[in-house]
N, C-alpha and C positions, 0 to 999 in steps of 0.2 A: 603429470598434469600442473597447470600453473594456479594452483589452488591450495590455500592453507586453511585447515580447519582448527579451532582453539581446542585445546587438550579435552576441556570438560564437555564440550560438544561433540566431538569425536566418541567420547566414551559414552555418553548418553545415548547416541545413535547406535552404537555398538551392542548396548544392551536393551534397545527397543524402547527407550524413555521418550517422553514428549519432548520436542524441540520446536522452537518457534522462532522463523527468520523475522527479522526486521530491516527495513530499508536505511540508507544514509543520506538520500536526498533531503529527508525532511530534517536532517541535522544541517547540512550544508546550505540549503536554499530555503528551508521552511520557516525559520524564525532566526531572529538574531543570537548573538552570544551575549552572556552565557546560558539565556533560556533554553536554547536548543540542547545544550549539554544536559541541563538539569532534566529536561523532558525526557530525553534519551535514557538517561539512567534511571529515571522513576518508571519508565515503560518496562525496562529490563527488570526492575525490583517487582513491579506487579506480577510480571510472569513467573518469577521465582515463588512469590508468595501463593501463586496458584498451582504451584508443582511442577512446573515446566522449567526448561533451559532456555534462555534467551539467546539468540545469535544475531547480532547485528552484523549486516553485510556491507563490504566496500572493497576499494581497490587501494592497495598500499603498495606504492613503488612498482606497480604493474602487476601485482600479484592479488587473485581474486581472494578475500578473506571472509570466511564464514565464521564470525565470533570476534568481532573487533575487541581489543583490550579497551579498559578504561582510559589508558593514556592515548590510545588512537583514536577513541571517540572525542576525547578533550581536544586533541589537535585538530580533527576534522571540524569541530565546531568554531575553534578559533580562525582556521582558514576560510570557513564560510563559502561564499560564493566564487572564490577564487578556484575552488575545486570544481571541474567540470562534472555535469551531469552525464552519466554513462548509461546510454541504452545499448541494444543489441549491436547495432551497426558500430558503435564506439569501441566495443570491448578490445577488438585486436590493436586498434590504435593506441589505446591507453597502456595495454600490456607491452606492446613493442617499445613504447616510449618510457616504460617503468615509470609511469606517472601515478599520482593519487588520483581516485575517481569516486563520486558519490553514486550509488546504485539507484536507478529508477525502479518502478514496479517490475518491469521486464527483466532488468539485469538482476534484481534480487531474486526473482524466480529461477533464472537460469543457474546461478552460482548455487542456490539452495539446493536446486534438483541435482546438481553434479556433487554435491556433498551427502545427498540423502536425505535431507530436511523436506518435510512433506507439506509443512503448515507455514504460513506467512502471514503476519498481521500488519496492516497499514491503515492510514486515514482513509484515503479514498482512490481508486484506481483512476487512470486516464482513460479517454474515450474519444467520442466523435466531438470535435470542436464546433462551435456554433459558426455557421457560415461554411461548412465544410463542403456543400454542393458546389462552391466556388473555388476554395483553397485546397480541398483534398486532405485538410489535416485531421488525421486519425491517429491516435496514440498506438505507439508499438505495444501498449500493453494488452491490447485486445488480440493481437497476433499470438502473443505469449501465452496468453490464457488459454488460446486454441491449441497450443502445441505441447506445453510444459506440464508434467504431471506435479503440480502444486496447488493446494488449496488455499484460496486468499480470503482472509475475513477482514472486511472493512465496512465504512459507513455509506456504501454505494459509490458511484462514480461522483468525482469532484462536481459540485453545483454550478461551477463556470461552463459545463459543458452542455451539449444538446443530448439530454437523457434519453428521450424516445428514439434517437438515432442510434445512441450507444446500445441500448437494449436489442435494437434490430441487428446491429452487427454481431453482438454476442450470440444471438439465436442462429444466426448464419453460420457462425463458427462453431455451433454446437456446445456451447459452454453452459451448463445449468446455472441458473441464478436463483439462488435460495434466500428466503427472507428469514431472519432469525426471530421467531415468535411474531412475524408480521407478513401479511400477504401483499403489502405495498412496499415498492422501492423507496428505502430511505434516500433523501437528498443531501447527504453530508451535513450541512448545517441545520437541517431540518429533518423530522422524523418521516414527512410524507412527500409524496411527489405527485400523486394521482396517477402513478403508473403500477401495474402489478409485476410481482416476481413471477418466476415458472411455479415455485411451489413453497409453501410455508413450512418451517421446521419448527417443532416444539421445544426441543432441548438438546444439549450437547450429544448426548447419546445418538438422537435421531441424526443429526449431523454426520457423526462419525460412521454410522452404518452406511449412509449413503455414499460417502467418500470411499469406504471399503468395497462397496459392491461396484464402483467405477474401476477401482484398482484390481479387485479380483479378476473382472472380466477382460482386463487388459485394454481398456478403452483409454487412450491417450488425451491428454489435455487437462487443464485446470477445472476447479469448481470455485465459483464465486459465492461466498456466504456474506451476505448484507446485513449489518447489524445496526439499528437506528440509535442516533446520538441519544444519551439520556434525558428524559423529559425536562429536568432542570436546567439543562444547558442548551436544549433547542431554541433557535432563533426565530424570530418573527418573519414568516414567509415573506410578506410584502416589502418589510425593511431590507432583508437580505437580497431579495430579487432585484430591488432598486439598485442596490449597492453594486451588484454583479453587472447590471445594465451599464451603469455609469463606468465602471473598470473597463468593460469590453469596448465602450466607446472610445475611452482614452487610449487603450492599446492599438486600436484600428488608425486613430489619428497619428500615433506615433510610429506606425509601420511595424510593430513587433509581431513575429510570427515564429513557428517551430518550436523548438524546445524552451524558448524564452518565455512562451505565453503563460504557462502555468505559474512560474514564480512571481512573474510581473503581476498576474491578476489577483494571486493570492495577497501579495504585499500591499497592493491598491485597495483591496476590499479591507484588509486590517485598518488601514489608514481612513478609509471612509466610514468605517463602524466604530472608530475609536478604540480599536484593540479588542472588541468583544468577539469578533470572528475568530480571532487567535485563540481566546480562551475556550470557544467551543471546539475548535480543532484539536486542542490538546486533550480536552476530556473526551471527546469520542475516540481518539486513539487509545486512551486509558481503558476506555469501556470495551474496546475491540480487543485489546490485550488480555483482559480478563475472560471473556468469552472464548477467544481464540485458545487459550491455554486449557480451558475446559474441553473444548472439543478434542484438541490433541490428547489429552490425558484418556478421554473415552476411547479414542481410535487406537491408543498403545494397548488397551486392555482387550481389543477385539483381535489383536494380531497373533 
C-alpha cells in the first residue's frame, strides 16, 4: 500500500493507544508561514499533553503519510499554497505524479482510516456552499463522512457555508451530528448558529460510548462531534457574518469557484477582520485538539 505510518503512531495503534489524525491543508492553505508551522506544532503538543499521539497527515512524493515528521511539517509550511489541496478525486493523480499534497478533511479521513486511526481533529468541515442550488458546490467532506469510519471533532462546518443545507445533507447521509456539551450547532467563529444538533453529549466518555456502539454494530460511516469555540475567543455574530457576506460578494465578482473558494474566503475574512478571525480559528483548533484527545482516550479504555 502506498502509505507510510510514522513509527510511534504505528506502535500506538498496535497497542490500542489513542491516536489523533490532523489535516495538512490548514498548514499549506490555512495561514501564512511561519504561523502555520507554529500552530501545527502547538496542536500536536496539546494532543501529547492530553495523553494521545498526534498524526498529521499529508502526501510526500506521492506517498500518503500518517504522521508527518517535524521536518516535513516545516517544509509543507514553507511551500504553502504551492502545494495542491488533495481531495479523494486528486489522490491517484498526486500519487502517480509522486507529488506533495495537502490533505483536506476528506483525504485525511481516507488515509487515517487506511492506517487504522479512528479519530481526527480539525477546525471545521466543508459542506454545502452558499448558492449551491445553482452551482451544485457541495464539499466532498460530506460524502467522506458518510462512508469512512473516522470520528471527526470540529467546531462545526465552516461559517462561510450554508449551514442549514449542510445539516440536511448530513442527515440524508446518515451521519450523526453530536454537540459537545451543547444542543446547538456551533458556527465555527461563534458558539451558536440557531440550529440544533442531533444529540448533545455531556462528556468524553459519553462520546466514546456512542462511537463504540456504532463500530460494534458494523455501521459504516463517520461521526461528527461539534465542539463550540471557547467563549473568550468567540466572535461577534453580526461582525463576522458581515465579513463573510463581503468576502462571498468579492469571491463571486472574481469568479472563484471549486476548491479555491474556502482558502480565498478564509483569507479575505482575515483581511476584513484585521486578523481576529485567524486568532479565533487557531484557538478553536487548540480546543478541539484537547477535547478530541480526551474522547480518544476514553474510547481506548472501552476496546
